[in-house]
C-alpha positions in Angstrom: 15.3 -5.2 2.7 12.7 -6.6 0.4 10.5 -9.7 0.8 13.0 -12.1 -0.8 15.8 -10.8 1.5 13.5 -11.2 4.5 12.6 -14.8 3.4 16.3 -15.6 3.1 17.0 -14.1 6.6 14.1 -16.2 8.0 15.4 -19.3 6.3 18.9 -18.8 7.7 17.8 -18.0 11.3 15.1 -20.7 11.5 17.0 -23.4 9.8 14.4 -23.7 7.0 14.6 -24.1 3.3 14.2 -20.8 1.3 10.9 -22.1 -0.2 9.5 -22.9 3.3 10.6 -19.5 4.6 9.0 -17.7 1.6 5.7 -19.5 2.3 5.9 -18.7 6.0 6.6 -15.0 5.4 3.8 -14.7 2.8 1.4 -16.5 5.1 2.1 -14.1 7.9 1.7 -11.1 5.7 -1.5 -12.4 4.2 -2.9 -13.1 7.7 -2.1 -9.6 8.8 -3.6 -8.0 5.7 -6.8 -10.1 5.9 -7.3 -9.3 9.6 -6.8 -5.5 9.1 -9.0 -5.6 6.0 -11.9 -7.0 8.1 -11.4 -4.3 10.8 -9.4 -6.4 13.3 -6.3 -5.0 15.0 -3.2 -7.1 14.9 -0.7 -6.6 17.8 2.7 -8.1 17.7 4.3 -7.6 21.1 7.6 -5.7 20.9 7.0 -4.8 17.3 3.8 -2.8 16.9 0.1 -2.7 16.0 -1.5 -2.8 12.6 -5.0 -1.4 12.3 -7.6 0.0 9.9 -8.2 3.7 10.1 -11.0 5.8 8.7 -10.0 8.8 6.7 -12.9 11.3 6.4 -14.0 13.1 3.3 -12.3 16.3 2.6 -11.8 19.1 0.1 -8.6 19.1 -2.1 -7.3 20.9 -5.1 -6.3 19.6 -8.5 -2.7 20.7 -8.8 -2.9 21.2 -12.6 -6.0 23.4 -12.7 -6.3 24.7 -9.1 -9.9 23.5 -9.2 -11.5 22.4 -5.8 -12.4 18.8 -5.7 -14.0 16.5 -3.2 -11.9 13.6 -1.9 -14.1 10.7 -0.8 -13.8 9.1 2.6 -11.7 6.0 2.7 -10.2 3.3 4.9 -6.4 3.1 5.2 -4.0 0.8 6.9 -2.2 2.2 9.9 0.8 1.0 11.9 1.8 2.1 15.4 5.3 0.9 16.4 5.8 -0.5 19.9 8.2 1.2 22.3 10.8 -1.6 21.9 10.7 -1.1 18.1 11.1 2.6 18.5 14.1 2.2 20.7 15.7 -0.3 18.4 15.3 2.1 15.4 16.7 5.0 17.5 19.7 2.9 18.5 19.0 2.9 22.2 
């Protein structure tokens, strides 16, 4: 499912126009991204938790030359699914 399909599903389920649903979906995604980017944790009960995680610097290898390189520390987005979401995916 892509964003357009999600927007269509939201429009159908919530009795909204497709344009309104697209705006609602985009607004929700933007709000989650903005919060995580600033270091906040976003918890959606029954779905999961979005958070920013720190990835420490490490050593790696250039696959073409085999040369050792330093990979800088970075911040990445993380998601931890809720128990209900895990059960739904597992078909329980």
